[in-house]
C-alpha positions in Angstrom: -22.8 12.5 12.1 -24.8 14.7 11.0 -25.2 18.4 12.1 -28.5 17.2 14.3 -26.5 14.8 16.1 -23.8 17.3 16.8 -26.1 19.9 18.1 -27.9 17.0 20.2 -24.6 15.7 21.3 -23.5 19.4 22.6 -26.6 20.3 24.5 -26.3 17.2 26.0 -23.0 17.9 27.5 -24.1 20.9 29.2 -24.2 20.8 32.9 -27.8 20.3 34.6 -29.2 24.2 35.1 -26.2 25.6 32.9 -27.0 28.1 30.2 -29.0 26.7 27.1 -28.0 27.4 24.1 -29.6 29.8 21.3 -30.0 28.7 18.4 -30.8 30.8 15.6 -31.7 29.8 11.9 -31.0 31.7 8.5 -32.2 30.8 4.9 -31.6 32.2 1.7 -28.5 34.9 0.7 -29.6 37.4 2.6 -30.0 35.4 5.8 -26.7 34.1 5.2 -25.5 37.8 5.3 -26.9 38.1 8.4 -24.5 35.5 9.9 -21.7 37.0 8.5 -22.6 40.8 9.5 -23.2 39.0 13.4 -19.2 38.4 13.2 -18.5 41.7 12.5 -19.7 42.7 16.4 -16.5 41.1 17.1 -14.1 43.8 19.0 -11.3 44.6 16.8 -8.3 42.4 17.6 -10.5 39.2 18.3 -10.2 36.5 15.7 -12.9 34.2 13.5 -11.8 30.7 13.4 -13.1 29.0 10.0 -13.0 25.8 8.0 -14.9 26.8 4.5 -14.6 25.6 0.5 -14.6 28.9 -1.3 -15.7 26.9 -4.5 -18.5 26.0 -3.2 -20.0 29.5 -2.1 -23.0 30.9 -4.1 -21.7 33.4 -6.8 -23.7 36.2 -5.6 -23.1 35.9 -1.8 -19.1 35.2 -3.0 -19.1 38.5 -4.9 -21.0 40.2 -1.7 -18.4 38.6 0.6 -15.2 39.7 -1.8 -16.5 43.1 -2.4 -18.2 44.1 0.9 -17.8 42.2 4.3 -14.1 41.4 3.8 -13.2 45.1 3.7 -15.5 45.8 6.6 -14.1 42.8 8.7 -10.5 44.2 7.9 -12.2 48.1 9.0 -12.8 46.6 12.1 -9.4 45.1 13.0 -11.0 41.5 12.7 -8.3 38.7 11.8 -9.7 35.0 10.2 -7.8 31.7 10.4 -9.0 29.4 7.9 -8.9 26.3 6.8 -9.7 25.6 2.8 -10.2 22.4 1.2 -10.0 21.5 -2.7 -7.6 22.0 -5.6 -5.0 24.0 -5.1 -5.5 25.2 -8.6 -8.7 26.6 -8.3 -8.6 30.2 -9.3 -10.6 31.0 -6.0 -8.5 29.1 -3.7 -5.5 30.9 -5.1 -6.9 34.3 -4.8 -8.2 33.7 -1.2 -4.6 32.6 -0.3 -3.1 35.5 -2.3 -4.7 37.9 -0.6 -4.5 36.6 3.4 -2.3 39.7 3.9 -4.1 42.3 2.7 -7.2 40.9 4.2 -6.0 40.4 7.5 -6.0 36.3 7.3 -4.1 33.3 7.7 -4.9 30.6 5.2 -4.2 27.0 5.5 -5.2 25.0 2.6 -5.7 21.4 3.5 -5.8 18.2 1.2 -9.5 17.3 0.8 -9.2 13.5 0.2 -12.0 13.5 -2.2 -14.2 15.0 0.9 -13.9 18.5 0.8 -15.8 21.2 3.7 -19.4 20.8 2.0 -20.4 23.8 4.6 -18.6 26.4 6.2 -18.3 26.7 10.2 -17.2 29.7 12.0 -15.9 30.0 15.6 -16.5 33.6 16.9 -16.6 35.1 20.4 -19.1 32.6 22.0 -20.9 31.4 19.1 -20.3 28.8 16.4 -21.9 29.4 12.9 -22.9 26.6 10.4 -23.2 27.8 7.1 -24.9 25.6 3.8 -24.0 28.1 0.9 -23.6 25.9 -2.0 -26.0 26.5 -4.6 -27.0 22.5 -5.2 -28.2 22.5 -2.0 -30.7 24.5 0.1 -28.8 27.9 1.1 -29.1 27.6 5.0 -27.1 28.5 8.3 -27.7 28.2 11.5 -25.5 30.2 14.8 -25.1 28.6 17.7 -24.8 31.0 20.6 -23.1 29.3 24.0 -19.8 30.0 25.3 -18.6 26.7 26.3 -19.8 24.9 23.1 -18.0 27.6 21.4 -14.5 27.6 23.5 -14.4 23.8 23.3 -14.7 24.1 19.5 -12.0 26.8 19.7 -9.5 24.8 22.3 -9.8 21.5 19.9 -9.5 24.0 16.5 -6.5 25.4 18.1 -4.6 22.6 20.0 -5.2 20.5 17.2 -5.7 21.4 14.2 -3.8 25.0 14.2 -0.6 23.2 14.7 -0.2 21.7 11.5 
């Protein structure tokens, strides 16, 4: 299933007359930064639930994330629960896991089965962000703002995946 099918399917499950999702598209590194900055609007104590592969992040974006964004997220008291895939011996994966306490994060490294996460998914507040930051493809992302869709994905994440 591709992202268009997932979005269409999620929209079709909404009750008639219910709130329609607001979908916002972002492109380029500066656009992706806007998605991350949006997560900083969560109140202190809230959690971002994510799937990602740190080895796929564009170098310029990775440097901004590790030097600015994470520090601001920690300062704001926002925690991250993250599943990451890729080789356990990669420097970025090792760094990511090593800094969990300092960066207010809980990380689970999961086997990629030769199919690592190709984009990032963030579930936060009433929103879901899909981010494609792989430098080999178009750098773009979307935010779907819809509390019911976000709540459903968060429930799946917590009830089925986080128990690993």
